[in-house]
C-alpha positions as CSV (number, residue, x, y, z in Angstrom):
1,M,-31.6,-48.0,32.0
2,I,-29.8,-47.3,28.5
3,I,-31.0,-44.3,27.9
4,F,-30.0,-43.3,31.5
5,F,-26.6,-44.4,30.7
6,S,-26.0,-42.7,27.3
7,I,-27.2,-39.5,28.9
8,S,-24.8,-39.7,31.9
9,L,-21.7,-40.2,29.8
10,M,-22.8,-37.7,27.5
11,M,-22.5,-35.4,30.6
12,L,-18.9,-37.1,31.3
13,I,-17.9,-36.2,27.9
14,L,-19.1,-32.7,27.2
15,P,-17.2,-30.9,30.1
16,Y,-13.8,-32.6,28.9
17,M,-14.8,-31.5,25.2
18,T,-15.3,-28.0,26.5
19,Y,-12.3,-28.1,28.4
20,A,-10.2,-29.9,25.7
21,F,-11.2,-27.3,23.0
22,G,-12.5,-24.0,24.1
23,I,-12.8,-20.1,23.5
24,S,-11.1,-18.0,26.0
25,T,-12.4,-14.2,26.1
26,P,-11.2,-11.0,27.8
27,Y,-13.2,-9.7,30.5
28,I,-15.5,-7.4,30.0
29,K,-18.1,-5.6,32.3
30,D,-21.7,-7.2,31.4
31,D,-20.1,-8.2,28.1
32,T,-20.7,-4.7,26.7
33,L,-18.3,-2.5,24.7
34,Q,-18.7,1.2,25.5
35,L,-17.6,2.6,22.3
36,R,-18.4,6.2,20.1
37,P,-19.8,7.0,16.4
38,G,-17.1,6.6,14.1
39,E,-15.2,4.0,16.7
40,E,-12.8,1.3,15.3
41,Y,-11.9,-1.3,17.7
42,T,-10.3,-4.7,17.8
43,Y,-11.3,-7.0,19.8
44,E,-9.5,-10.1,20.5
45,F,-9.8,-13.6,21.5
46,T,-8.0,-17.4,21.8
47,V,-8.9,-20.4,20.9
48,Q,-7.5,-23.5,22.9
49,N,-6.7,-27.3,22.1
50,G,-5.7,-29.5,24.8
51,E,-6.2,-32.6,22.7
52,D,-3.0,-34.8,21.7
53,Q,-4.3,-34.3,18.2
54,D,-4.4,-30.8,15.7
55,Y,-7.3,-29.9,14.6
56,Y,-9.2,-27.3,12.0
57,V,-11.1,-24.3,13.4
58,T,-13.6,-22.7,11.3
59,L,-15.0,-19.4,12.8
60,E,-17.9,-17.4,11.7
61,C,-18.9,-14.0,13.1
62,N,-22.7,-12.5,12.7
63,S,-23.5,-8.8,14.3
64,T,-26.3,-6.7,13.6
65,G,-25.8,-3.6,11.6
66,D,-22.9,-5.3,10.5
67,I,-20.6,-3.5,12.0
68,A,-18.2,-6.8,13.1
69,E,-16.0,-8.9,10.5
70,L,-13.5,-11.3,11.4
71,T,-9.9,-11.1,10.2
72,E,-9.3,-14.3,9.5
73,T,-12.1,-17.7,9.4
74,H,-10.0,-20.7,9.3
75,R,-6.7,-22.0,10.8
76,M,-5.1,-25.1,12.0
77,I,-4.9,-25.4,15.6
78,P,-1.6,-27.2,17.1
79,Q,-2.5,-29.5,19.8
80,Q,-1.5,-28.9,23.4
81,T,-2.0,-24.8,22.7
82,Y,-3.6,-22.2,24.2
83,N,-3.0,-19.1,22.5
84,N,-4.2,-18.8,19.4
85,T,-5.6,-15.7,18.8
86,F,-8.2,-14.2,16.6
87,K,-9.2,-10.6,16.2
88,I,-12.8,-9.1,15.4
89,L,-12.5,-5.8,13.9
90,I,-15.6,-3.7,14.9
91,R,-16.4,-0.6,12.8
92,V,-19.1,1.7,14.5
93,P,-20.9,3.9,11.9
94,R,-20.7,7.6,12.3
95,D,-24.1,8.4,11.7
96,T,-25.0,5.8,14.7
97,V,-26.9,7.6,17.6
98,Q,-26.2,7.7,21.3
99,G,-27.6,4.8,23.2
100,E,-27.9,2.5,20.1
101,R,-26.6,-1.1,20.7
102,Y,-25.5,-3.8,18.6
103,S,-25.1,-7.6,19.6
104,I,-22.0,-9.5,18.0
105,T,-22.1,-13.1,18.0
106,Y,-18.9,-15.4,16.8
107,S,-18.7,-19.0,16.8
108,A,-15.7,-21.5,16.5
109,R,-16.2,-25.1,15.2
110,P,-13.2,-27.8,15.2
111,Q,-12.7,-30.2,12.5
112,I,-10.4,-33.2,11.7
113,N,-9.2,-32.3,8.0
114,E,-8.6,-28.5,6.1
115,S,-11.8,-29.3,4.0
116,G,-14.1,-29.5,7.1
117,S,-15.9,-33.0,5.7
118,V,-15.1,-34.8,9.0
119,T,-15.8,-32.4,12.2
120,M,-15.9,-33.2,15.8
121,G,-19.9,-32.2,16.1
122,V,-18.9,-29.2,18.6
123,E,-19.4,-25.7,17.7
124,I,-18.6,-23.6,20.5
125,R,-20.8,-19.8,20.5
126,R,-19.8,-16.6,22.5
127,G,-21.1,-13.1,22.2
128,L,-21.1,-9.6,23.4
129,N,-22.9,-6.0,22.7
130,V,-21.6,-2.8,21.9
131,E,-23.3,0.1,23.3
132,I,-22.9,3.6,21.9
133,G,-22.2,6.6,23.6
134,G,-20.1,10.0,23.7
135,E,-19.1,11.9,21.0
136,V,-18.1,11.4,17.5
137,V,-14.8,10.3,16.8
138,P,-12.9,12.9,14.8
139,I,-11.7,11.1,11.4
140,T,-7.9,11.8,12.3
141,Q,-8.1,10.4,15.7
142,K,-6.5,7.0,16.7
143,D,-7.4,5.2,19.8
144,A,-5.6,3.0,21.6
145,G,-8.2,-0.2,20.8
146,R,-8.6,1.2,17.1
147,S,-6.8,-1.0,14.7
148,S,-4.5,1.2,12.3
149,Q,-3.5,-1.5,10.0
150,P,-5.5,-0.3,7.1
151,D,-4.3,3.6,7.4
152,D,-0.5,1.9,7.3
153,T,-1.7,-0.7,4.4
154,K,-3.1,2.3,2.5
155,K,0.1,4.7,3.7
156,Y,2.9,1.9,2.2
157,L,0.7,1.2,-1.2
158,M,1.2,4.8,-1.7
159,I,5.1,5.2,-1.3
160,M,5.2,2.1,-3.5
161,V,3.3,3.8,-5.9
162,L,5.4,7.1,-6.2
163,F,8.2,5.0,-5.8
164,I,7.6,3.4,-9.2
165,I,6.2,6.6,-10.6
166,A,9.6,8.3,-10.0
167,A,11.3,5.6,-11.4
168,L,9.4,5.5,-14.9
169,V,10.0,9.2,-15.0
170,I,13.6,8.7,-14.5
171,M,14.0,6.1,-17.4
172,L,11.5,8.4,-19.7
173,I,13.7,11.2,-19.3
174,G,17.4,9.0,-19.8
175,K,15.8,7.5,-22.5
176,T,14.2,10.8,-23.8
177,S,17.5,13.0,-24.1
178,K,19.6,9.8,-25.5
179,S,16.9,9.7,-28.5
180,I,17.6,13.5,-28.7
181,A,21.1,13.7,-28.7
182,S,21.4,11.0,-31.4
183,R,19.0,12.8,-33.4
184,I,21.3,15.4,-33.8
185,G,24.2,13.2,-34.1
186,D,22.4,11.2,-36.6
187,K,23.7,11.9,-40.2
188,K,20.2,10.8,-41.7
189,Q,18.8,13.8,-39.9
190,T,20.7,16.5,-41.3
191,D,23.5,17.2,-43.4
192,Y,26.3,16.8,-41.2
193,T,26.1,15.8,-37.6
194,I,27.1,18.1,-34.6
195,S,30.7,16.9,-34.5
196,Q,31.3,17.3,-38.1
197,A,29.9,20.8,-37.7
198,M,33.0,23.2,-39.0
199,S,31.6,26.4,-38.7
200,L,29.0,28.3,-36.4
201,E,26.7,28.8,-39.1
202,E,26.1,24.6,-39.4
203,V,26.1,24.6,-35.2
204,K,23.1,27.5,-35.3
205,T,21.2,25.6,-38.0
206,L,21.7,22.3,-35.6
207,L,20.3,24.3,-32.9
208,M,17.2,25.4,-35.2
209,K,16.5,22.0,-35.6
210,I,15.3,21.1,-31.8
211,S,13.2,22.7,-29.3
212,D,14.1,24.7,-25.9
213,K,12.8,21.8,-23.7
214,E,15.4,19.6,-25.6
215,F,18.1,21.7,-25.5
216,E,17.8,21.5,-21.6
217,F,18.5,18.4,-21.4
218,P,22.4,18.2,-20.0
219,E,23.9,15.7,-23.1
220,I,22.3,18.2,-25.4
221,R,24.0,21.2,-24.0
222,K,27.3,19.4,-23.4
223,L,27.4,18.4,-27.4
224,F,26.8,22.2,-28.3
225,K,29.5,23.4,-25.8
226,E,31.9,21.3,-26.8
227,K,31.8,22.6,-30.4
228,L,31.0,26.2,-29.4
229,T,34.6,25.9,-27.4
230,E,36.2,24.6,-30.4
231,L,34.7,26.9,-33.1
232,S,34.3,30.2,-30.9
233,S,36.1,32.2,-28.4
234,K,36.2,31.2,-24.9
235,R,34.0,34.3,-24.0
236,T,31.0,32.6,-26.0
237,A,31.4,28.9,-25.0
238,K,31.5,30.1,-21.3
239,S,28.0,32.0,-21.7
240,I,26.5,28.9,-22.9
241,H,25.7,28.0,-19.3
242,E,23.7,31.2,-18.9
243,M,22.0,31.2,-22.3
244,S,18.9,29.8,-23.8
245,R,18.8,28.2,-27.2
246,K,16.9,31.2,-28.6
247,E,19.4,33.3,-27.4
248,L,22.8,31.1,-28.2
249,I,21.4,31.3,-32.1
250,E,21.0,35.4,-31.6
251,A,25.0,35.3,-30.3
252,I,26.0,33.3,-33.2
253,E,24.4,35.6,-35.5
254,K,25.9,38.5,-33.8
255,F,28.9,37.0,-34.0
256,G,29.0,35.9,-37.5
257,K,27.7,39.5,-38.9
258,E,30.9,40.9,-36.4
259,N,33.4,38.4,-38.4
260,K,31.6,40.1,-41.7
261,K,32.5,43.9,-40.7
C-alpha cells in the first residue's frame, strides 16, 4: 500500500516539475536538420522556469563527430520566466559526404545554488539529428541560419590591431623627427647649431651630417629653410622644396664658387 501510494505521488509530482521547469524547442520536421557540407547553423532553444524560486541551470551537449557545441553552459534562470534562450553552434565538416547523419543530444539540469551542490534531481534531455545533403557551401557564402559572430569578431580585432599599429607608427615618427631636430640643434654634436650657423658653408656641414631620410622630416626642412632664407637669396630658399639634400649641398657649393669669382 505504501509503495503504491509513493508511486502515485511521484506520478502527480513529475508532470508538475516538468511543466514548472522545462525546455522548449523549435519545430523541426522529424527532428532532423538538413544541412550541407561546410555549413554552419545556430540552433536555439529556450528554458522555462515556472517555479516561485530562481534556479541555476547547467547544460551539456554531445554530438557524433563533435559537430555541435553550446555557446553557454551555465546561467541563472529567474522565476516565472519562459524565454531564456540558449544556442548550439553546429559546424558541418566540409569533407562530409552526402547522406551522412549526425546525432546531437543536449540536457538541462536545474540546481538550487550556483555551485551545483544542491540539485532538483531532475535532468531534462532533448535531441535532434543532422542529415547531410546538397553541394559544399562556398567559403564566402553566409546563409541566414549561420552564425556570423566569429567572422565579425575577427574583423573587429583586425581593425583594432591596425588602429594600434597606425598610432604607434605616428608616435614613432613624431619622436624620431624631434630627436633628429634636437640632434641638429645640439651644440655637442657640432661646433655650432643650425640657428648659430653664420654661413652657407656651415649650413652645408650640417646637411652632410644627416641622411636623406632625416632631411625629409618637415621639422628638419623647416630649420634649413629658415636659415637659407637668412643667408642666401630668395631664389635659393624658394627652391628648397623641390631639391633633395644632396642637390641642396651642390647648390650651396655652386653658390659659393660663384661668389668667389
